[in-house]
C-alpha positions in Angstrom: -7.9 6.4 -13.8 -10.9 4.3 -15.2 -10.3 1.4 -12.6 -11.9 -1.8 -14.1 -13.6 -3.7 -11.4 -16.8 -6.1 -11.4 -20.1 -4.7 -11.8 -21.3 -5.2 -8.5 -18.2 -4.6 -6.3 -19.0 -2.9 -3.0 -16.5 -0.1 -3.3 -17.8 1.0 -6.9 -20.7 2.5 -5.5 -18.6 4.7 -2.6 -16.0 6.0 -5.2 -18.6 6.4 -7.6 -20.4 9.0 -5.0 -17.3 10.7 -4.7 -17.2 11.6 -8.2 -14.1 8.8 -9.0 -13.9 7.5 -12.3 -14.7 3.9 -11.7 -15.4 1.6 -15.0 -17.3 -1.4 -14.7 -16.6 -4.5 -17.0 -18.9 -4.0 -19.5 -18.0 -0.4 -20.4 -14.5 -1.5 -20.3 -14.7 -4.1 -22.8 -15.9 -2.0 -25.4 -12.2 0.0 -25.5 -9.7 -1.1 -27.6 -6.7 -0.8 -25.2 -4.7 -3.0 -23.1 -5.3 -2.4 -19.5 -2.8 -2.8 -16.9 -3.2 -5.3 -14.7 -2.5 -4.5 -10.8 -2.5 -7.2 -8.2 -3.3 -6.2 -4.8 -2.7 -8.6 -1.9 -4.7 -6.9 0.8 -3.3 -8.6 4.2 -5.5 -5.9 6.1 -8.0 -7.3 8.4 -11.1 -4.6 7.4 -10.2 -5.5 3.7 -13.0 -3.5 2.4 -12.0 -0.4 3.7 -8.7 -0.9 2.0 -10.0 -1.6 -1.4 -11.6 1.7 -1.3 -8.4 3.6 -0.1 -6.2 2.1 -2.7 -8.7 2.3 -5.4 -9.0 5.8 -4.6 -5.3 6.4 -4.9 -5.2 4.4 -8.1 -7.6 6.6 -9.6 -5.3 9.6 -10.7 -4.1 8.7 -14.2 -6.1 8.9 -18.0 -4.7 4.6 -17.8 -7.3 1.9 -17.3 -6.3 -0.4 -14.8 -7.9 -4.0 -14.1 -7.6 -4.3 -10.6 -7.5 -8.0 -8.8 -7.3 -8.6 -5.5 -5.6 -11.4 -3.5 -6.3 -13.1 -0.2 -4.0 -15.7 1.6 -4.8 -19.3 1.3 -2.7 -20.2 4.2 -4.6 -18.0 6.6 -8.2 -16.7 6.4 -9.3 -13.6 8.2 -12.3 -13.2 10.7 -13.5 -9.5 9.7 -14.5 -9.7 6.1 -17.2 -12.1 5.0 -16.1 -15.3 3.2 -19.1 -14.8 0.8 -16.8 -11.3 -0.2 -13.6 -12.9 -0.5 -15.2 -15.6 -2.5 -16.7 -13.4 -5.1 -14.0 -10.6 -5.4 -10.7 -12.4 -4.4 -8.2 -14.8 -5.8 -6.1 -16.9 -4.2 -2.1 -17.5 -5.2 -2.6 -21.4 -6.9 -5.3 -19.2 -9.3 -2.9 -16.8 -10.8 0.6 -18.1 -10.4 1.0 -18.5 -13.9 -0.2 -15.3 -14.7 1.7 -11.9 -15.2 1.1 -8.7 -13.7 2.1 -5.0 -14.5 2.0 -4.4 -10.8 1.7 -5.7 -7.4 0.7 -4.2 -4.0 1.2 -6.0 -1.0 -0.4 -4.0 2.2 0.2 -3.9 5.9 -0.7 -6.4 8.3 -1.5 -6.4 12.0 1.2 -8.7 12.7 4.2 -6.4 13.1 5.0 -7.7 16.5 5.3 -11.0 15.8 8.5 -12.7 14.2 8.2 -13.1 10.8 8.5 -16.7 10.7 5.7 -16.8 13.2 3.2 -15.0 11.1 0.4 -17.5 10.0 1.1 -16.8 6.1 4.6 -16.4 6.3 5.6 -19.0 4.1 3.0 -17.8 1.3 4.2 -14.4 1.7 7.6 -15.4 0.4 6.5 -17.3 -2.2 4.3 -14.4 -3.5 7.6 -12.2 -3.1 9.7 -14.7 -5.0 7.2 -15.1 -7.7 6.9 -11.3 -8.2 10.5 -11.1 -9.2 9.5 -12.9 -12.7 5.8 -12.0 -13.0 5.5 -8.6 -11.9 7.3 -5.4 -13.3 7.0 -3.3 -10.1 5.9 -4.2 -6.8 4.8 -1.6 -3.9 5.4 -2.6 -0.5 3.5 -0.9 2.1 4.2 -0.2 6.2 4.4 -4.2 7.1 5.2 -5.4 3.9 8.0 -2.9 3.5 9.8 -4.4 6.7 9.1 -7.9 5.6 10.4 -7.4 2.2 13.5 -6.0 3.9 13.6 -9.0 5.9 13.0 -11.3 3.0 15.0 -9.7 0.4 18.3 -8.5 2.7 17.8 -10.3 5.6 17.2 -7.2 7.9 14.9 -7.6 10.9 12.8 -5.0 12.3 12.8 -3.7 15.6 10.7 -2.7 18.1 9.8 1.0 19.4 9.2 1.8 22.7 5.8 3.7 21.8 3.8 3.2 19.1 4.4 5.9 16.1 0.7 7.2 15.6 -0.1 10.2 13.7 0.9 12.3 10.8 4.5 13.4 10.0 6.8 15.9 7.9 9.1 13.7 5.8 12.0 15.6 3.8 12.5 14.5 0.1 15.9 13.4 -1.1 17.2 12.2 -4.7 14.8 14.7 -6.8 15.4 13.2 -10.0 14.1 10.0 -8.9 10.6 10.1 -11.1 8.5 8.7 -8.3 8.9 12.0 -6.0 8.2 14.1 -9.4 6.0 16.5 -8.1 6.4 16.5 -4.2 7.1 19.3 -2.3 10.2 19.9 0.0 8.4 18.2 2.8 5.1 16.5 2.8 3.1 14.8 5.5 2.1 10.9 5.5 0.5 8.5 8.1 2.4 6.3 10.2 0.6 3.7 12.7 2.9 1.1 13.7 5.2 -0.3 16.7 8.1 -1.6 14.5 10.7 -0.3 12.3 13.5 -0.5 9.9 16.7 0.8 10.6 18.5 2.9 8.6 21.6 1.8 8.1 20.5 -1.7 7.0 19.0 0.3 4.2 21.9 2.5 3.5 24.5 -0.4 3.5 22.3 -2.3 0.7 23.9 -0.6 -3.0 20.6 -1.7 -4.7 18.6 0.6 -2.6 18.1 4.2 -2.5 16.1 6.5 0.1 13.8 9.1 -1.4 12.3 10.3 1.8 12.6 10.3 5.5 11.4 11.7 9.1 13.1 13.1 11.8 10.7 11.5 13.8 9.2 8.7 12.1 12.3 7.7 10.0 12.7 6.3 6.3 9.5 6.4 4.8 10.2 6.2 1.0 13.0 3.9 -0.5 13.5 1.4 -3.6 15.7 -0.5 -5.4 17.4 1.8 -8.4 15.5 -0.4 -11.2 12.5 0.5 -9.7 11.5 -3.1 -9.3 10.8 -3.4 -5.8 9.1 0.1 -4.0 9.1 0.7 -0.3 6.9 2.9 1.8 6.9 2.8 5.8 3.6 4.4 6.2 0.1 4.5 5.1 -0.6 7.2 2.3 -3.5 5.8 1.2 -5.1 6.2 4.6 -8.3 8.3 4.5 -9.1 11.1 6.6 -10.8 9.1 9.3 -9.0 5.9 9.6 -6.6 7.0 12.5 -9.6 8.1 14.5 -10.9 5.0 14.4 -7.8 3.1 15.2 -7.4 5.6 18.4 -11.3 5.6 19.4 -11.3 1.5 18.5 -8.0 1.1 21.1 -9.4 3.7 23.8 -12.6 1.7 23.9 -10.9 -1.6 24.3 -9.0 0.3 27.3 -5.2 -0.5 25.3 -2.0 1.8 25.7 -2.8 4.6 23.0 -1.8 8.4 22.9 -3.3 10.8 21.0 -1.9 10.6 16.7 0.2 13.5 16.5 -0.4 16.3 14.0 -3.9 15.1 13.2 -6.5 16.9 15.5 -7.0 20.4 15.3 -5.9 21.6 18.7 -5.4 17.8 19.7 -9.3 17.6 20.5 -10.6 14.4 19.3 -13.9 15.6 19.4 -12.9 17.8 15.9 -12.7 16.7 12.4 -9.4 15.5 11.7 -7.4 17.5 9.2 -6.5 15.8 6.0 -3.1 17.1 5.0 -1.4 14.1 3.0 -4.4 13.1 0.2 -2.3 14.9 -2.4 1.1 13.9 -2.0 -0.2 10.3 -1.6 -2.0 10.6 -4.9 1.1 11.5 -6.9 3.2 9.2 -5.1 0.5 6.1 -6.5 -0.1 8.2 -10.3 4.1 8.3 -10.4 4.4 4.5 -9.9 1.5 3.9 -12.3 3.3 6.1 -14.8 6.8 5.9 -14.5 7.4 2.0 -13.1 4.9 0.2 -14.4 3.2 1.9 -17.8 6.6 3.2 -18.8 8.5 -0.2 -18.1 6.0 -3.1 -19.0 5.9 -5.0 -22.2 2.5 -4.9 -24.1 2.3 -8.4 -24.4 2.8 -9.4 -20.4 3.7 -13.4 -21.8 7.0 -12.1 -23.0 
């Protein structure tokens, strides 16, 4: 997928070095087509890492995509330079009168807090409500999936005894749903979280359908039957080394952390982790863009 970004966007060079097709503004303007407009609300602390991961995941269809990154106004993190946010991000007040084909809401390192204690909770709720009428389909990742369950359905998260951390196998259900078209019977995906949503809180809503779950990690993928809201309880966009960085960071801080499961060869953190989830992650994002955005969105978004 040719992804349209600003000419000087830092992630552009990284992805081009990986031979991923990134289209700058000049070339995009020469094509007589309407690109899909995808808004990404990036709540992760290391925003530039997440930018690369998500743009890589969105790079596998022939459709042109115009990506806009959104940041919160009610809270400004300390891990990303203000200059980067000022140049490459917009705030909700700047775009609330616009419409988008797709919205991605990322995870956030606030899962142990009650939702109402999160500094930007009211703003997140406003954006989720706005998306009902201004976005064709919204993809909620990890904490955002839990937050969506709480906001839309009143289902609170619950705390695990130990952190769910590693690469876990998941079984596919409801194969006729286009979101999992091309998936094997089982696939792997990364998890890194302390909380989750109870399966019974999902199945009691007739509006929701479960598409994949794990015996160890629980429900991984579910959605509304109309495809307007899609919930992913893990991080399929993670890079090969993301869990490695998290593990070594926590170890260096003296925090209680176990080895990520099914990740290092022979459970040896000195060895290069095995990348076992990229193909299905790419298929997930490609299916979302194709079947739930491109096939459903109007040509004229104002209508």
